[in-house]
Each structure stands twice: as C-alpha cells, then as structure tokens.
C-alpha positions as CSV (number, residue, x, y, z in Angstrom):
1,M,0.2,-0.1,0.2
2,N,3.2,2.1,1.1
3,A,4.2,1.9,-2.5
4,A,0.8,2.3,-4.5
5,Q,0.2,5.7,-2.1
6,V,3.9,6.9,-2.9
7,L,3.7,6.3,-7.2
8,F,0.1,7.4,-6.6
9,L,1.0,10.4,-5.6
10,E,4.0,11.2,-8.1
11,K,2.4,9.8,-11.2
12,G,-1.7,9.8,-10.4
13,I,-3.6,5.9,-10.3
14,S,-4.1,6.2,-14.1
15,A,-0.7,6.2,-15.2
16,T,0.5,3.8,-12.3
17,T,0.9,0.5,-13.3
18,I,0.0,-2.9,-10.8
19,E,3.7,-3.7,-12.1
20,E,5.2,-0.5,-11.3
21,I,3.7,-1.1,-7.3
22,T,4.6,-4.5,-7.2
23,S,8.3,-3.4,-8.0
24,G,8.2,-0.8,-5.7
25,A,6.6,-2.9,-3.0
26,D,9.5,-5.9,-3.8
27,V,6.6,-8.4,-4.1
28,A,5.4,-10.2,-7.0
29,K,2.0,-9.7,-8.8
30,G,0.2,-12.6,-7.5
31,T,0.7,-11.2,-4.0
32,F,-0.8,-7.9,-5.1
33,Y,-3.8,-10.5,-6.2
34,L,-3.7,-12.0,-3.0
35,H,-5.0,-8.4,-1.2
36,F,-6.4,-6.6,-4.3
37,T,-8.3,-7.2,-7.8
38,S,-7.2,-4.1,-9.2
39,K,-5.6,-0.5,-8.7
40,E,-8.9,0.9,-7.7
41,D,-9.2,-1.7,-4.7
42,I,-5.9,-0.5,-3.1
43,H,-6.7,2.9,-3.9
44,A,-10.2,2.6,-1.5
45,A,-7.7,1.0,0.9
46,L,-5.7,3.8,1.1
47,G,-8.8,5.9,2.0
48,E,-9.8,3.7,4.4
49,R,-6.6,3.6,6.1
50,Y,-6.2,7.5,5.7
51,L,-9.4,8.0,7.2
52,H,-8.9,5.4,10.4
53,Q,-5.0,6.9,11.0
54,C,-7.0,10.8,11.2
55,A,-10.0,9.5,13.5
56,A,-7.1,8.1,15.5
57,R,-5.0,11.1,15.7
58,L,-8.6,12.9,16.2
59,K,-8.9,10.7,19.3
60,A,-5.9,10.8,20.2
61,A,-5.9,15.0,20.4
62,V,-9.1,15.0,22.1
63,A,-8.2,13.0,24.7
64,K,-5.6,15.2,26.1
65,A,-8.3,17.8,27.1
66,S,-10.0,17.9,30.2
67,K,-13.3,15.3,29.8
68,T,-15.5,18.4,31.0
69,D,-14.2,21.3,29.0
70,W,-16.7,20.3,25.9
71,K,-15.6,23.6,24.1
72,S,-11.6,22.7,24.3
73,R,-12.1,19.8,23.3
74,L,-14.6,20.6,20.1
75,G,-12.2,23.2,19.9
76,I,-9.3,20.6,19.3
77,W,-11.1,18.0,17.0
78,V,-11.7,20.4,14.6
79,K,-8.0,22.3,14.9
80,T,-6.6,18.5,14.7
81,C,-8.9,18.1,11.6
82,V,-8.3,21.0,10.1
83,V,-4.2,20.5,10.3
84,D,-4.8,17.0,8.8
85,F,-6.2,17.8,6.1
86,L,-4.2,21.0,5.3
87,D,-0.9,19.0,6.0
88,Q,-2.0,16.0,3.7
89,G,-3.5,18.2,1.0
90,A,-2.0,15.8,-1.9
91,L,-2.8,13.2,-0.3
92,V,-6.1,14.2,0.5
93,D,-6.7,15.1,-3.2
94,M,-5.6,11.8,-4.4
95,L,-7.6,9.5,-2.2
96,F,-10.9,11.7,-2.0
97,H,-10.9,14.6,-5.2
98,A,-8.7,13.4,-8.0
99,H,-9.6,10.0,-8.4
100,P,-12.8,9.3,-6.4
101,R,-14.3,6.3,-5.3
102,P,-16.5,6.3,-1.9
103,P,-14.7,4.5,0.9
104,E,-16.7,0.7,1.5
105,G,-17.6,-0.8,4.6
106,G,-20.3,2.0,6.3
107,P,-19.8,5.5,7.2
108,N,-16.7,7.4,7.4
109,V,-14.8,7.0,10.2
110,I,-14.2,10.6,11.2
111,V,-17.7,11.5,10.7
112,Q,-18.7,8.8,13.1
113,H,-16.3,9.9,15.8
114,L,-17.3,13.4,15.4
115,T,-20.8,11.9,15.7
116,E,-20.3,10.1,19.0
117,F,-18.5,12.9,20.2
118,L,-21.5,15.2,19.8
119,D,-23.8,12.2,21.2
120,E,-21.3,12.3,24.2
121,G,-21.8,15.8,24.9
122,K,-25.2,16.2,24.4
123,S,-25.4,13.4,26.9
124,A,-23.2,15.6,29.0
125,G,-25.6,18.6,28.9
126,A,-23.0,20.4,27.1
127,W,-24.7,21.3,24.1
128,D,-28.5,20.2,22.9
129,L,-28.9,18.7,19.5
130,D,-31.9,17.8,17.8
131,D,-29.8,14.8,15.6
132,P,-25.6,14.6,16.4
133,S,-24.9,12.4,13.0
134,F,-27.0,14.9,11.3
135,T,-25.2,17.7,12.7
136,A,-21.9,15.6,12.4
137,V,-22.2,14.4,8.4
138,F,-23.1,18.8,8.0
139,L,-20.2,20.3,10.2
140,F,-17.8,18.2,8.5
141,G,-18.9,18.3,5.3
142,G,-18.4,21.9,5.7
143,L,-14.8,22.2,7.5
144,H,-14.4,19.5,4.3
145,G,-15.4,22.1,1.8
146,V,-13.4,25.2,3.2
147,V,-10.1,23.3,4.1
148,D,-10.4,22.4,-0.3
149,D,-11.1,26.4,-0.9
150,V,-7.4,26.8,0.6
151,L,-5.6,24.1,-0.6
152,L,-7.2,24.7,-4.3
153,G,-6.1,28.4,-4.0
154,A,-10.2,30.0,-4.0
155,K,-9.7,31.3,-0.5
156,R,-7.2,33.3,0.9
157,I,-6.7,32.8,4.5
158,S,-3.7,31.8,7.7
159,R,-3.8,28.4,8.8
160,T,-4.8,30.5,12.0
161,Q,-7.3,32.2,10.8
162,L,-8.9,29.1,8.9
163,I,-8.8,26.8,12.1
164,Q,-10.4,30.1,14.4
165,R,-13.4,30.8,12.2
166,V,-14.1,26.9,11.2
167,Q,-14.0,26.5,15.3
168,Q,-16.4,29.2,15.7
169,H,-18.9,27.8,13.2
170,F,-18.6,24.9,14.6
171,F,-19.2,26.2,17.9
172,R,-22.2,28.4,16.6
173,T,-24.0,25.1,15.4
174,V,-23.5,23.4,18.9
175,G,-25.1,26.2,20.7
176,L,-21.9,27.1,22.5
177,S,-20.4,31.5,22.9
178,V,-17.6,32.4,20.5
179,D,-15.4,34.5,22.6
C-alpha cells in the first residue's frame, strides 16, 4: 500500500501500473492479487487507511483535554482535523478528489467519531442537538469544503484564521458562545 501511495502521488492513479506497484513494494504480482483485484481496490484501501489514521489522531488529541471542558475538546477536534487535511492536502486530494471512490464498508470513520463526540456532549449537557449524526455530517462537510477552498487557492486565509473560523462555526452550531 505504501508503494502504491507513493506512485499514485507521483504519477497519478491512471498512469501507475500494477507492475510498478509490485516492483516498488518488492513483491510478486501474485501477492498483489491475493489482497487486491485492481488499482481501484488498493486506492479504496488507501482511503480507508487514511480515514482510520486521521480518526485515531483526532481521538488522541481530544483525549488530552479535560473530559469536562467540551468547548476545548470540540476546538481541539476542529484544529486537529483542519491541520491534518491541510498537511495531507496532496494525499487527501488523490484519495478523495482526483480519483474519487467512496470508501466501502460503512460510514466515514471521521464523521462517525464526530457523531459519537457530539452525542457524548449532548448526554453530558454540553449542548442540545436534535440529531448529532446529521449535525456531524453537516459540520464535517463544511470543514472539508473550506479546507478544499484553501488548498485549491480559492480562499486566501492563514492557517490560524482558518482554524479559528471553523471552530467558531462549530461552536455556534452546537450552541456554544464564540469568544
């Protein structure tokens, strides 16, 4: 998978051959086909791997904050997600935009993590949401969209300003004060 990721980022998915992937990974073609049926399958697996790694980084970052400071925890979640997407811009673009294929096997684990987080905050009385799942999809879609605008150069804004603005929108959406 690492060899495929490097080649996909360098050459693009269409221009990369399975032979190049297996050569870069120093494995036989048969080994590739034991795990994947096509370049599209390894591309989807790379997308799933990225989503799980990003979700793990989000969980670890939020876990460092006080369990009772929901605003700080939500702010940390937003900052971590924005920074991850900005820092991994080329990878995110290759995985989800340049050659999009929705991840298989269920919901986006980042959205699922946000849904669980919003639901926990609701249960703790930190905010009042009718539908944490809907809110998570809405907020994640907006975050992803504004980060894409920055990465594509459509919006010129500093990293710090972007993080603050996205945090403010998250806070407002869940009913927290913006200060």
